[in-house]
All heavy atoms as a GROMACS GRO file, in nm:
protein
  638
    1MET      N    1  14.589  20.841  37.308
    1MET     CA    2  14.725  20.847  37.353
    1MET      C    3  14.816  20.849  37.230
    1MET      O    4  14.804  20.767  37.141
    1MET     CB    5  14.756  20.727  37.442
    1MET     CG    6  14.897  20.729  37.493
    1MET     SD    7  14.926  20.616  37.628
    1MET     CE    8  14.939  20.462  37.541
    2MET      N    9  14.905  20.944  37.226
    2MET     CA   10  14.996  20.958  37.113
    2MET      C   11  15.119  20.869  37.133
    2MET      O   12  15.156  20.838  37.246
    2MET     CB   13  15.039  21.103  37.099
    2MET     CG   14  14.924  21.196  37.069
    2MET     SD   15  14.970  21.368  37.081
    2MET     CE   16  15.034  21.396  36.920
    3HIS      N   17  15.176  20.828  37.022
    3HIS     CA   18  15.295  20.744  37.025
    3HIS      C   19  15.401  20.810  36.939
    3HIS      O   20  15.381  20.829  36.819
    3HIS     CB   21  15.262  20.604  36.972
    3HIS     CG   22  15.377  20.511  36.973
    3HIS    ND1   23  15.417  20.445  36.860
    3HIS    CD2   24  15.460  20.472  37.070
    3HIS    CE1   25  15.522  20.370  36.889
    3HIS    NE2   26  15.550  20.385  37.016
    4PHE      N   27  15.513  20.846  37.001
    4PHE     CA   28  15.623  20.910  36.929
    4PHE      C   29  15.729  20.806  36.896
    4PHE      O   30  15.766  20.727  36.983
    4PHE     CB   31  15.686  21.022  37.015
    4PHE     CG   32  15.588  21.130  37.050
    4PHE    CD1   33  15.521  21.130  37.170
    4PHE    CD2   34  15.564  21.233  36.961
    4PHE    CE1   35  15.431  21.229  37.203
    4PHE    CE2   36  15.475  21.334  36.991
    4PHE     CZ   37  15.408  21.331  37.112
    5ILE      N   38  15.776  20.808  36.771
    5ILE     CA   39  15.878  20.711  36.730
    5ILE      C   40  15.997  20.784  36.667
    5ILE      O   41  15.984  20.894  36.616
    5ILE     CB   42  15.821  20.608  36.630
    5ILE    CG1   43  15.769  20.678  36.504
    5ILE    CG2   44  15.712  20.525  36.694
    5ILE    CD1   45  15.732  20.584  36.392
    6SER      N   46  16.111  20.718  36.672
    6SER     CA   47  16.230  20.772  36.607
    6SER      C   48  16.270  20.688  36.486
    6SER      O   49  16.353  20.729  36.407
    6SER     CB   50  16.346  20.778  36.707
    6SER     OG   51  16.373  20.649  36.756
    7ASP      N   52  16.209  20.569  36.475
    7ASP     CA   53  16.242  20.477  36.367
    7ASP      C   54  16.112  20.412  36.318
    7ASP      O   55  16.030  20.368  36.399
    7ASP     CB   56  16.338  20.370  36.420
    7ASP     CG   57  16.384  20.274  36.312
    7ASP    OD1   58  16.383  20.313  36.194
    7ASP    OD2   59  16.421  20.160  36.346
    8PRO      N   60  16.089  20.405  36.186
    8PRO     CA   61  15.965  20.347  36.134
    8PRO      C   62  15.941  20.202  36.179
    8PRO      O   63  15.828  20.156  36.180
    8PRO     CB   64  15.981  20.355  35.983
    8PRO     CG   65  16.078  20.466  35.961
    8PRO     CD   66  16.170  20.463  36.079
    9SER      N   67  16.044  20.130  36.218
    9SER     CA   68  16.026  19.991  36.261
    9SER      C   69  15.955  19.984  36.397
    9SER      O   70  15.912  19.876  36.438
    9SER     CB   71  16.161  19.920  36.269
    9SER     OG   72  16.241  19.976  36.372
   10LEU      N   73  15.940  20.095  36.467
   10LEU     CA   74  15.876  20.097  36.598
   10LEU      C   75  15.726  20.124  36.591
   10LEU      O   76  15.661  20.137  36.695
   10LEU     CB   77  15.942  20.204  36.686
   10LEU     CG   78  16.091  20.185  36.714
   10LEU    CD1   79  16.148  20.307  36.786
   10LEU    CD2   80  16.114  20.059  36.794
   11LYS      N   81  15.671  20.131  36.470
   11LYS     CA   82  15.528  20.158  36.455
   11LYS      C   83  15.445  20.048  36.518
   11LYS      O   84  15.476  19.930  36.505
   11LYS     CB   85  15.492  20.172  36.307
   11LYS     CG   86  15.546  20.298  36.245
   11LYS     CD   87  15.501  20.311  36.102
   11LYS     CE   88  15.553  20.441  36.041
   11LYS     NZ   89  15.512  20.455  35.901
   12ARG      N   90  15.337  20.088  36.586
   12ARG     CA   91  15.247  19.994  36.652
   12ARG      C   92  15.131  19.960  36.559
   12ARG      O   93  15.081  20.046  36.486
   12ARG     CB   94  15.189  20.056  36.778
   12ARG     CG   95  15.288  20.081  36.886
   12ARG     CD   96  15.220  20.142  37.006
   12ARG     NE   97  15.315  20.168  37.113
   12ARG     CZ   98  15.286  20.235  37.222
   12ARG    NH1   99  15.165  20.285  37.240
   12ARG    NH2  100  15.379  20.253  37.316
   13PRO      N  101  15.083  19.836  36.563
   13PRO     CA  102  14.963  19.802  36.485
   13PRO      C  103  14.841  19.874  36.545
   13PRO      O  104  14.832  19.892  36.666
   13PRO     CB  105  14.952  19.651  36.501
   13PRO     CG  106  15.035  19.615  36.617
   13PRO     CD  107  15.137  19.722  36.633
   14GLY      N  108  14.750  19.916  36.460
   14GLY     CA  109  14.630  19.986  36.506
   14GLY      C  110  14.650  20.135  36.524
   14GLY      O  111  14.562  20.202  36.577
   15TYR      N  112  14.765  20.187  36.483
   15TYR     CA  113  14.795  20.329  36.493
   15TYR      C  114  14.813  20.388  36.354
   15TYR      O  115  14.857  20.320  36.262
   15TYR     CB  116  14.924  20.353  36.573
   15TYR     CG  117  14.907  20.354  36.722
   15TYR    CD1  118  14.872  20.239  36.792
   15TYR    CD2  119  14.924  20.471  36.795
   15TYR    CE1  120  14.857  20.240  36.929
   15TYR    CE2  121  14.910  20.472  36.932
   15TYR     CZ  122  14.876  20.357  36.998
   15TYR     OH  123  14.860  20.359  37.134
   16VAL      N  124  14.778  20.515  36.338
   16VAL     CA  125  14.800  20.589  36.215
   16VAL      C  126  14.912  20.688  36.245
   16VAL      O  127  14.910  20.755  36.348
   16VAL     CB  128  14.672  20.664  36.173
   16VAL    CG1  129  14.698  20.749  36.051
   16VAL    CG2  130  14.560  20.566  36.147
   17TYR      N  131  15.007  20.700  36.153
   17TYR     CA  132  15.124  20.785  36.177
   17TYR      C  133  15.130  20.901  36.079
   17TYR      O  134  15.104  20.884  35.960
   17TYR     CB  135  15.253  20.703  36.169
   17TYR     CG  136  15.270  20.612  36.287
   17TYR    CD1  137  15.213  20.486  36.289
   17TYR    CD2  138  15.339  20.655  36.399
   17TYR    CE1  139  15.225  20.404  36.399
   17TYR    CE2  140  15.352  20.574  36.510
   17TYR     CZ  141  15.295  20.448  36.509
   17TYR     OH  142  15.308  20.368  36.619
   18HIS      N  143  15.164  21.018  36.131
   18HIS     CA  144  15.194  21.137  36.052
   18HIS      C  145  15.335  21.177  36.091
   18HIS      O  146  15.357  21.236  36.197
   18HIS     CB  147  15.097  21.251  36.082
   18HIS     CG  148  14.957  21.223  36.038
   18HIS    ND1  149  14.921  21.224  35.906
   18HIS    CD2  150  14.845  21.192  36.108
   18HIS    CE1  151  14.792  21.195  35.896
   18HIS    NE2  152  14.745  21.175  36.018
   19GLY      N  153  15.430  21.141  36.008
   19GLY     CA  154  15.570  21.165  36.043
   19GLY      C  155  15.612  21.072  36.155
   19GLY      O  156  15.599  20.951  36.144
   20ASN      N  157  15.656  21.128  36.265
   20ASN     CA  158  15.701  21.048  36.378
   20ASN      C  159  15.597  21.039  36.490
   20ASN      O  160  15.627  20.990  36.598
   20ASN     CB  161  15.830  21.107  36.436
   20ASN     CG  162  15.945  21.093  36.339
   20ASN    OD1  163  15.941  21.013  36.247
   20ASN    ND2  164  16.048  21.173  36.359
   21VAL      N  165  15.477  21.086  36.466
   21VAL     CA  166  15.373  21.086  36.569
   21VAL      C  167  15.259  20.997  36.524
   21VAL      O  168  15.206  21.010  36.414
   21VAL     CB  169  15.321  21.229  36.595
   21VAL    CG1  170  15.214  21.229  36.700
   21VAL    CG2  171  15.435  21.321  36.634
   22GLY      N  172  15.219  20.905  36.612
   22GLY     CA  173  15.109  20.816  36.582
   22GLY      C  174  14.997  20.830  36.683
   22GLY      O  175  15.018  20.873  36.796
   23TYR      N  176  14.876  20.794  36.643
   23TYR     CA  177  14.762  20.797  36.732
   23TYR      C  178  14.672  20.679  36.698
   23TYR      O  179  14.672  20.630  36.584
   23TYR     CB  180  14.685  20.930  36.720
   23TYR     CG  181  14.634  20.959  36.582
   23TYR    CD1  182  14.508  20.919  36.542
   23TYR    CD2  183  14.714  21.024  36.489
   23TYR    CE1  184  14.462  20.943  36.415
   23TYR    CE2  185  14.669  21.049  36.361
   23TYR     CZ  186  14.542  21.008  36.324
   23TYR     OH  187  14.497  21.032  36.198
   24PRO      N  188  14.595  20.627  36.794
   24PRO     CA  189  14.509  20.512  36.768
   24PRO      C  190  14.403  20.543  36.663
   24PRO      O  191  14.353  20.655  36.656
   24PRO     CB  192  14.445  20.483  36.903
   24PRO     CG  193  14.528  20.553  37.003
   24PRO     CD  194  14.592  20.669  36.932
   25ILE      N  195  14.369  20.444  36.586
   25ILE     CA  196  14.266  20.461  36.483
   25ILE      C  197  14.132  20.496  36.547
   25ILE      O  198  14.057  20.577  36.495
   25ILE     CB  199  14.254  20.333  36.398
   25ILE    CG1  200  14.381  20.314  36.317
   25ILE    CG2  201  14.132  20.337  36.308
   25ILE    CD1  202  14.389  20.183  36.243
   26CYS      N  203  14.102  20.438  36.662
   26CYS     CA  204  13.973  20.460  36.728
   26CYS      C  205  13.974  20.579  36.824
   26CYS      O  206  13.889  20.589  36.910
   26CYS     CB  207  13.931  20.334  36.802
   26CYS     SG  208  14.048  20.286  36.929
   27ASN      N  209  14.068  20.668  36.810
   27ASN     CA  210  14.082  20.784  36.898
   27ASN      C  211  13.960  20.874  36.887
   27ASN      O  212  13.916  20.908  36.778
   27ASN     CB  213  14.209  20.862  36.860
   27ASN     CG  214  14.259  20.949  36.970
   27ASN    OD1  215  14.219  20.935  37.084
   27ASN    ND2  216  14.349  21.039  36.937
   28GLN      N  217  13.902  20.915  37.000
   28GLN     CA  218  13.785  21.002  37.003
   28GLN      C  219  13.827  21.143  37.044
   28GLN      O  220  13.913  21.160  37.130
   28GLN     CB  221  13.682  20.949  37.103
   28GLN     CG  222  13.620  20.819  37.061
   28GLN     CD  223  13.533  20.835  36.937
   28GLN    OE1  224  13.456  20.931  36.926
   28GLN    NE2  225  13.546  20.743  36.845
   29PRO      N  226  13.764  21.246  36.987
   29PRO     CA  227  13.796  21.383  37.028
   29PRO      C  228  13.744  21.410  37.169
   29PRO      O  229  13.644  21.351  37.212
   29PRO     CB  230  13.724  21.469  36.926
   29PRO     CG  231  13.612  21.385  36.879
   29PRO     CD  232  13.662  21.244  36.883
   30ARG      N  233  13.813  21.500  37.240
   30ARG     CA  234  13.768  21.539  37.373
   30ARG      C  235  13.812  21.682  37.399
   30ARG      O  236  13.905  21.731  37.337
   30ARG     CB  237  13.820  21.446  37.481
   30ARG     CG  238  13.968  21.445  37.497
   30ARG     CD  239  14.013  21.342  37.602
   30ARG     NE  240  14.158  21.334  37.606
   30ARG     CZ  241  14.235  21.415  37.677
   30ARG    NH1  242  14.182  21.510  37.750
   30ARG    NH2  243  14.366  21.403  37.675
   31VAL      N  244  13.742  21.748  37.491
   31VAL     CA  245  13.774  21.887  37.525
   31VAL      C  246  13.820  21.891  37.670
   31VAL      O  247  13.755  21.836  37.760
   31VAL     CB  248  13.653  21.980  37.507
   31VAL    CG1  249  13.684  22.120  37.554
   31VAL    CG2  250  13.609  21.981  37.362
   32ASP      N  251  13.933  21.956  37.692
   32ASP     CA  252  13.983  21.982  37.827
   32ASP      C  253  13.938  22.124  37.863
   32ASP      O  254  14.002  22.222  37.827
   32ASP     CB  255  14.135  21.970  37.830
   32ASP     CG  256  14.193  21.992  37.968
   32ASP    OD1  257  14.116  22.011  38.064
   32ASP    OD2  258  14.317  21.991  37.979
   33TRP      N  259  13.824  22.134  37.932
   33TRP     CA  260  13.765  22.264  37.963
   33TRP      C  261  13.843  22.340  38.068
   33TRP      O  262  13.834  22.461  38.077
   33TRP     CB  263  13.621  22.246  38.011
   33TRP     CG  264  13.530  22.203  37.903
   33TRP    CD1  265  13.482  22.077  37.882
   33TRP    CD2  266  13.477  22.283  37.796
   33TRP    NE1  267  13.403  22.075  37.770
   33TRP    CE2  268  13.398  22.199  37.716
   33TRP    CE3  269  13.490  22.417  37.762
   33TRP    CZ2  270  13.331  22.246  37.603
   33TRP    CZ3  271  13.423  22.464  37.649
   33TRP    CH2  272  13.345  22.379  37.572
   34LYS      N  273  13.921  22.270  38.151
   34LYS     CA  274  13.992  22.335  38.261
   34LYS      C  275  14.140  22.359  38.231
   34LYS      O  276  14.219  22.378  38.322
   34LYS     CB  277  13.978  22.252  38.387
   34LYS     CG  278  13.835  22.243  38.435
   34LYS     CD  279  13.823  22.167  38.564
   34LYS     CE  280  13.677  22.164  38.606
   34LYS     NZ  281  13.663  22.099  38.736
   35HIS      N  282  14.178  22.360  38.105
   35HIS     CA  283  14.317  22.386  38.069
   35HIS      C  284  14.353  22.530  38.109
   35HIS      O  285  14.270  22.621  38.100
   35HIS     CB  286  14.338  22.366  37.919
   35HIS     CG  287  14.482  22.363  37.879
   35HIS    ND1  288  14.553  22.477  37.857
   35HIS    CD2  289  14.566  22.259  37.860
   35HIS    CE1  290  14.677  22.444  37.824
   35HIS    NE2  291  14.687  22.312  37.826
   36ALA      N  292  14.475  22.550  38.154
   36ALA     CA  293  14.517  22.682  38.204
   36ALA      C  294  14.508  22.792  38.099
   36ALA      O  295  14.484  22.908  38.132
   36ALA     CB  296  14.660  22.673  38.256
   37ASP      N  297  14.524  22.758  37.973
   37ASP     CA  298  14.522  22.857  37.865
   37ASP      C  299  14.387  22.867  37.796
   37ASP      O  300  14.373  22.934  37.696
   37ASP     CB  301  14.629  22.826  37.762
   37ASP     CG  302  14.769  22.841  37.820
   37ASP    OD1  303  14.787  22.928  37.907
   37ASP    OD2  304  14.859  22.766  37.777
   38GLY      N  305  14.286  22.796  37.843
   38GLY     CA  306  14.154  22.800  37.783
   38GLY      C  307  14.115  22.661  37.734
   38GLY      O  308  14.195  22.568  37.735
   39PRO      N  309  13.988  22.645  37.690
   39PRO     CA  310  13.940  22.516  37.644
   39PRO      C  311  14.025  22.461  37.528
   39PRO      O  312  14.046  22.529  37.428
   39PRO     CB  313  13.798  22.543  37.599
   39PRO     CG  314  13.759  22.668  37.669
   39PRO     CD  315  13.884  22.747  37.685
   40LEU      N  316  14.070  22.339  37.544
   40LEU     CA  317  14.160  22.276  37.446
   40LEU      C  318  14.096  22.151  37.389
   40LEU      O  319  14.056  22.062  37.464
   40LEU     CB  320  14.292  22.241  37.514
   40LEU     CG  321  14.398  22.172  37.431
   40LEU    CD1  322  14.446  22.264  37.319
   40LEU    CD2  323  14.514  22.129  37.517
   41LEU      N  324  14.084  22.146  37.257
   41LEU     CA  325  14.029  22.029  37.188
   41LEU      C  326  14.142  21.935  37.152
   41LEU      O  327  14.238  21.975  37.085
   41LEU     CB  328  13.954  22.072  37.062
   41LEU     CG  329  13.906  21.962  36.969
   41LEU    CD1  330  13.801  21.875  37.037
   41LEU    CD2  331  13.851  22.020  36.840
   42HIS      N  332  14.132  21.811  37.197
   42HIS     CA  333  14.224  21.705  37.156
   42HIS      C  334  14.155  21.635  37.039
   42HIS      O  335  14.061  21.559  37.059
   42HIS     CB  336  14.248  21.606  37.270
   42HIS     CG  337  14.316  21.666  37.388
   42HIS    ND1  338  14.451  21.655  37.408
   42HIS    CD2  339  14.267  21.740  37.491
   42HIS    CE1  340  14.483  21.718  37.519
   42HIS    NE2  341  14.374  21.771  37.571
   43CYS      N  342  14.198  21.666  36.918
   43CYS     CA  343  14.134  21.613  36.798
   43CYS      C  344  14.158  21.463  36.783
   43CYS      O  345  14.254  21.409  36.837
   43CYS     CB  346  14.186  21.685  36.674
   43CYS     SG  347  14.149  21.861  36.672
   44SER      N  348  14.073  21.398  36.706
   44SER     CA  349  14.088  21.255  36.684
   44SER      C  350  14.213  21.223  36.603
   44SER      O  351  14.262  21.111  36.608
   44SER     CB  352  13.964  21.200  36.612
   44SER     OG  353  13.950  21.262  36.486
   45ALA      N  354  14.267  21.322  36.533
   45ALA     CA  355  14.388  21.300  36.454
   45ALA      C  356  14.514  21.326  36.536
   45ALA      O  357  14.623  21.331  36.482
   45ALA     CB  358  14.387  21.391  36.332
   46GLY      N  359  14.499  21.347  36.668
   46GLY     CA  360  14.613  21.368  36.753
   46GLY      C  361  14.661  21.511  36.762
   46GLY      O  362  14.758  21.539  36.830
   47ARG      N  363  14.595  21.602  36.695
   47ARG     CA  364  14.635  21.742  36.699
   47ARG      C  365  14.564  21.813  36.814
   47ARG      O  366  14.463  21.767  36.865
   47ARG     CB  367  14.600  21.810  36.567
   47ARG     CG  368  14.678  21.756  36.451
   47ARG     CD  369  14.640  21.827  36.322
   47ARG     NE  370  14.723  21.783  36.214
   47ARG     CZ  371  14.698  21.679  36.138
   47ARG    NH1  372  14.590  21.607  36.160
   47ARG    NH2  373  14.779  21.645  36.040
   48LEU      N  374  14.617  21.928  36.852
   48LEU     CA  375  14.558  22.010  36.957
   48LEU      C  376  14.504  22.138  36.895
   48LEU      O  377  14.564  22.194  36.803
   48LEU     CB  378  14.663  22.044  37.063
   48LEU     CG  379  14.726  21.926  37.134
   48LEU    CD1  380  14.836  21.974  37.227
   48LEU    CD2  381  14.623  21.847  37.210
   49HIS      N  382  14.391  22.186  36.949
   49HIS     CA  383  14.330  22.308  36.896
   49HIS      C  384  14.259  22.380  37.010
   49HIS      O  385  14.175  22.321  37.078
   49HIS     CB  386  14.229  22.273  36.785
   49HIS     CG  387  14.142  22.388  36.745
   49HIS    ND1  388  14.190  22.499  36.678
   49HIS    CD2  389  14.010  22.410  36.764
   49HIS    CE1  390  14.091  22.583  36.657
   49HIS    NE2  391  13.981  22.531  36.709
   50TRP      N  392  14.297  22.506  37.034
   50TRP     CA  393  14.226  22.586  37.133
   50TRP      C  394  14.095  22.631  37.071
   50TRP      O  395  14.092  22.684  36.960
   50TRP     CB  396  14.309  22.706  37.177
   50TRP     CG  397  14.395  22.673  37.293
   50TRP    CD1  398  14.363  22.685  37.424
   50TRP    CD2  399  14.528  22.619  37.289
   50TRP    NE1  400  14.468  22.641  37.502
   50TRP    CE2  401  14.569  22.600  37.421
   50TRP    CE3  402  14.614  22.582  37.187
   50TRP    CZ2  403  14.693  22.549  37.454
   50TRP    CZ3  404  14.738  22.530  37.220
   50TRP    CH2  405  14.776  22.514  37.352
   51LEU      N  406  13.987  22.612  37.144
   51LEU     CA  407  13.855  22.648  37.093
   51LEU      C  408  13.840  22.800  37.087
   51LEU      O  409  13.874  22.871  37.182
   51LEU     CB  410  13.746  22.591  37.183
   51LEU     CG  411  13.734  22.440  37.185
   51LEU    CD1  412  13.627  22.398  37.284
   51LEU    CD2  413  13.702  22.385  37.048
   52THR      N  414  13.788  22.847  36.975
   52THR     CA  415  13.762  22.989  36.959
   52THR      C  416  13.632  23.023  37.033
   52THR      O  417  13.556  22.935  37.073
   52THR     CB  418  13.747  23.026  36.811
   52THR    OG1  419  13.633  22.957  36.758
   52THR    CG2  420  13.872  22.990  36.733
   53ARG      N  421  13.606  23.152  37.050
   53ARG     CA  422  13.482  23.193  37.117
   53ARG      C  423  13.360  23.144  37.040
   53ARG      O  424  13.262  23.100  37.098
   53ARG     CB  425  13.477  23.345  37.131
   53ARG     CG  426  13.569  23.396  37.235
   53ARG     CD  427  13.550  23.545  37.256
   53ARG     NE  428  13.644  23.591  37.358
   53ARG     CZ  429  13.707  23.704  37.352
   53ARG    NH1  430  13.687  23.785  37.251
   53ARG    NH2  431  13.791  23.738  37.447
   54CYS      N  432  13.369  23.152  36.908
   54CYS     CA  433  13.258  23.108  36.824
   54CYS      C  434  13.231  22.958  36.844
   54CYS      O  435  13.117  22.916  36.857
   54CYS     CB  436  13.289  23.139  36.678
   54CYS     SG  437  13.159  23.092  36.564
   55GLU      N  438  13.336  22.879  36.847
   55GLU     CA  439  13.322  22.734  36.866
   55GLU      C  440  13.266  22.703  37.005
   55GLU      O  441  13.181  22.615  37.020
   55GLU     CB  442  13.456  22.664  36.847
   55GLU     CG  443  13.503  22.665  36.703
   55GLU     CD  444  13.647  22.622  36.686
   55GLU    OE1  445  13.725  22.628  36.784
   55GLU    OE2  446  13.681  22.583  36.574
   56ARG      N  447  13.310  22.777  37.107
   56ARG     CA  448  13.258  22.757  37.242
   56ARG      C  449  13.109  22.789  37.248
   56ARG      O  450  13.030  22.716  37.310
   56ARG     CB  451  13.331  22.846  37.342
   56ARG     CG  452  13.471  22.799  37.369
   56ARG     CD  453  13.533  22.883  37.476
   56ARG     NE  454  13.655  22.942  37.422
   56ARG     CZ  455  13.724  23.037  37.480
   56ARG    NH1  456  13.684  23.088  37.592
   56ARG    NH2  457  13.833  23.083  37.424
   57LEU      N  458  13.067  22.898  37.181
   57LEU     CA  459  12.925  22.934  37.179
   57LEU      C  460  12.844  22.828  37.104
   57LEU      O  461  12.733  22.794  37.146
   57LEU     CB  462  12.905  23.071  37.116
   57LEU     CG  463  12.952  23.190  37.200
   57LEU    CD1  464  12.945  23.318  37.119
   57LEU    CD2  465  12.866  23.200  37.326
   58ARG      N  466  12.897  22.779  36.994
   58ARG     CA  467  12.826  22.674  36.919
   58ARG      C  468  12.806  22.549  37.005
   58ARG      O  469  12.699  22.487  37.001
   58ARG     CB  470  12.902  22.638  36.792
   58ARG     CG  471  12.896  22.748  36.686
   58ARG     CD  472  12.981  22.719  36.565
   58ARG     NE  473  12.951  22.591  36.507
   58ARG     CZ  474  13.038  22.520  36.435
   58ARG    NH1  475  13.160  22.566  36.415
   58ARG    NH2  476  13.004  22.404  36.385
   59LEU      N  477  12.907  22.513  37.084
   59LEU     CA  478  12.894  22.398  37.173
   59LEU      C  479  12.793  22.427  37.285
   59LEU      O  480  12.709  22.343  37.318
   59LEU     CB  481  13.029  22.361  37.234
   59LEU     CG  482  13.130  22.294  37.141
   59LEU    CD1  483  13.265  22.284  37.209
   59LEU    CD2  484  13.080  22.157  37.098
   60PHE      N  485  12.800  22.546  37.343
   60PHE     CA  486  12.713  22.583  37.454
   60PHE      C  487  12.566  22.582  37.413
   60PHE      O  488  12.480  22.533  37.486
   60PHE     CB  489  12.753  22.722  37.507
   60PHE     CG  490  12.669  22.767  37.623
   60PHE    CD1  491  12.691  22.717  37.750
   60PHE    CD2  492  12.568  22.860  37.604
   60PHE    CE1  493  12.614  22.758  37.857
   60PHE    CE2  494  12.491  22.902  37.710
   60PHE     CZ  495  12.514  22.851  37.838
   61TYR      N  496  12.535  22.639  37.296
   61TYR     CA  497  12.397  22.647  37.250
   61TYR      C  498  12.350  22.524  37.173
   61TYR      O  499  12.238  22.519  37.125
   61TYR     CB  500  12.376  22.773  37.165
   61TYR     CG  501  12.379  22.899  37.248
   61TYR    CD1  502  12.481  22.991  37.235
   61TYR    CD2  503  12.279  22.925  37.341
   61TYR    CE1  504  12.485  23.106  37.312
   61TYR    CE2  505  12.282  23.039  37.419
   61TYR     CZ  506  12.384  23.129  37.405
   61TYR     OH  507  12.387  23.242  37.482
   62GLY      N  508  12.435  22.425  37.159
   62GLY     CA  509  12.396  22.301  37.093
   62GLY      C  510  12.389  22.310  36.942
   62GLY      O  511  12.325  22.227  36.877
   63LEU      N  512  12.451  22.412  36.883
   63LEU     CA  513  12.451  22.426  36.738
   63LEU      C  514  12.552  22.333  36.672
   63LEU      O  515  12.548  22.312  36.552
   63LEU     CB  516  12.481  22.571  36.700
   63LEU     CG  517  12.383  22.674  36.756
   63LEU    CD1  518  12.431  22.815  36.724
   63LEU    CD2  519  12.244  22.650  36.699
   64ALA      N  520  12.644  22.280  36.752
   64ALA     CA  521  12.744  22.185  36.702
   64ALA      C  522  12.783  22.096  36.820
   64ALA      O  523  12.759  22.131  36.936
   64ALA     CB  524  12.866  22.258  36.649
   65ASP      N  525  12.838  21.981  36.788
   65ASP     CA  526  12.893  21.898  36.893
   65ASP      C  527  13.042  21.881  36.869
   65ASP      O  528  13.097  21.932  36.771
   65ASP     CB  529  12.820  21.764  36.904
   65ASP     CG  530  12.838  21.675  36.783
   65ASP    OD1  531  12.909  21.714  36.689
   65ASP    OD2  532  12.781  21.564  36.784
   66ILE      N  533  13.107  21.812  36.958
   66ILE     CA  534  13.252  21.800  36.953
   66ILE      C  535  13.299  21.732  36.824
   66ILE      O  536  13.404  21.765  36.770
   66ILE     CB  537  13.303  21.726  37.078
   66ILE    CG1  538  13.454  21.735  37.088
   66ILE    CG2  539  13.257  21.584  37.080
   66ILE    CD1  540  13.509  21.685  37.218
   67HIS      N  541  13.218  21.641  36.771
   67HIS     CA  542  13.255  21.571  36.648
   67HIS      C  543  13.248  21.663  36.526
   67HIS      O  544  13.326  21.649  36.433
   67HIS     CB  545  13.167  21.447  36.628
   67HIS     CG  546  13.186  21.346  36.737
   67HIS    ND1  547  13.297  21.267  36.747
   67HIS    CD2  548  13.107  21.314  36.842
   67HIS    CE1  549  13.287  21.189  36.852
   67HIS    NE2  550  13.172  21.217  36.913
   68ASP      N  551  13.154  21.757  36.526
   68ASP     CA  552  13.145  21.855  36.417
   68ASP      C  553  13.271  21.942  36.412
   68ASP      O  554  13.329  21.963  36.306
   68ASP     CB  555  13.023  21.946  36.434
   68ASP     CG  556  12.892  21.871  36.423
   68ASP    OD1  557  12.889  21.767  36.354
   68ASP    OD2  558  12.793  21.917  36.484
   69ILE      N  559  13.311  21.992  36.527
   69ILE     CA  560  13.430  22.078  36.532
   69ILE      C  561  13.555  21.998  36.498
   69ILE      O  562  13.643  22.046  36.427
   69ILE     CB  563  13.439  22.147  36.669
   69ILE    CG1  564  13.319  22.242  36.684
   69ILE    CG2  565  13.571  22.222  36.683
   69ILE    CD1  566  13.306  22.306  36.818
   70ASP      N  567  13.562  21.875  36.546
   70ASP     CA  568  13.676  21.789  36.514
   70ASP      C  569  13.683  21.766  36.362
   70ASP      O  570  13.789  21.773  36.302
   70ASP     CB  571  13.663  21.655  36.586
   70ASP     CG  572  13.776  21.560  36.555
   70ASP    OD1  573  13.893  21.598  36.573
   70ASP    OD2  574  13.747  21.447  36.511
   71PHE      N  575  13.568  21.742  36.299
   71PHE     CA  576  13.565  21.721  36.154
   71PHE      C  577  13.612  21.846  36.079
   71PHE      O  578  13.689  21.837  35.985
   71PHE     CB  579  13.424  21.683  36.110
   71PHE     CG  580  13.410  21.662  35.962
   71PHE    CD1  581  13.463  21.548  35.903
   71PHE    CD2  582  13.347  21.754  35.883
   71PHE    CE1  583  13.452  21.528  35.766
   71PHE    CE2  584  13.335  21.736  35.746
   71PHE     CZ  585  13.388  21.621  35.688
   72GLU      N  586  13.569  21.964  36.125
   72GLU     CA  587  13.612  22.088  36.063
   72GLU      C  588  13.763  22.107  36.075
   72GLU      O  589  13.829  22.151  35.981
   72GLU     CB  590  13.541  22.207  36.126
   72GLU     CG  591  13.392  22.211  36.099
   72GLU     CD  592  13.320  22.311  36.186
   72GLU    OE1  593  13.386  22.384  36.263
   72GLU    OE2  594  13.196  22.315  36.177
   73ARG      N  595  13.818  22.075  36.189
   73ARG     CA  596  13.963  22.087  36.211
   73ARG      C  597  14.041  21.989  36.125
   73ARG      O  598  14.149  22.020  36.077
   73ARG     CB  599  13.998  22.062  36.359
   73ARG     CG  600  13.948  22.165  36.453
   73ARG     CD  601  14.026  22.294  36.436
   73ARG     NE  602  13.939  22.396  36.383
   73ARG     CZ  603  13.980  22.508  36.324
   73ARG    NH1  604  14.104  22.533  36.310
   73ARG    NH2  605  13.893  22.594  36.277
   74ARG      N  606  13.987  21.869  36.103
   74ARG     CA  607  14.055  21.770  36.017
   74ARG      C  608  14.053  21.814  35.871
   74ARG      O  609  14.147  21.786  35.799
   74ARG     CB  610  13.990  21.633  36.032
   74ARG     CG  611  14.032  21.561  36.159
   74ARG     CD  612  13.981  21.422  36.162
   74ARG     NE  613  13.836  21.426  36.182
   74ARG     CZ  614  13.751  21.336  36.136
   74ARG    NH1  615  13.793  21.233  36.070
   74ARG    NH2  616  13.623  21.347  36.159
   75LYS      N  617  13.947  21.883  35.827
   75LYS     CA  618  13.941  21.931  35.689
   75LYS      C  619  14.045  22.039  35.665
   75LYS      O  620  14.103  22.046  35.559
   75LYS     CB  621  13.802  21.989  35.658
   75LYS     CG  622  13.698  21.884  35.634
   75LYS     CD  623  13.570  21.938  35.573
   75LYS     CE  624  13.533  22.075  35.609
   75LYS     NZ  625  13.404  22.122  35.560
   76ILE      N  626  14.068  22.124  35.764
   76ILE     CA  627  14.163  22.234  35.750
   76ILE      C  628  14.306  22.184  35.749
   76ILE      O  629  14.389  22.228  35.673
   76ILE     CB  630  14.144  22.338  35.864
   76ILE    CG1  631  14.010  22.408  35.845
   76ILE    CG2  632  14.256  22.439  35.868
   76ILE    CD1  633  13.969  22.496  35.960
   77ALA      N  634  14.336  22.088  35.836
   77ALA     CA  635  14.475  22.040  35.851
   77ALA      C  636  14.519  21.950  35.739
   77ALA      O  637  14.467  21.909  35.651
   77ALA     CB  638  14.490  21.964  35.982
   0.00000   0.00000   0.00000
């Protein structure tokens, strides 16, 4: 769950903040397979990423798991 703040004094303990957006330290990645615009990855860093065809195939055939793709997305961002 993301936490949006307008003032740094509103920061919650146990959250990591990037600008005005915070997310829990223990946040786990998840995929929303039924999103209207296609499979959507909710990254552990609080970012959103639509899965590419290649990433979907890697997940389907077991060549990668959700944590691998999340790690790749964190390296890029």
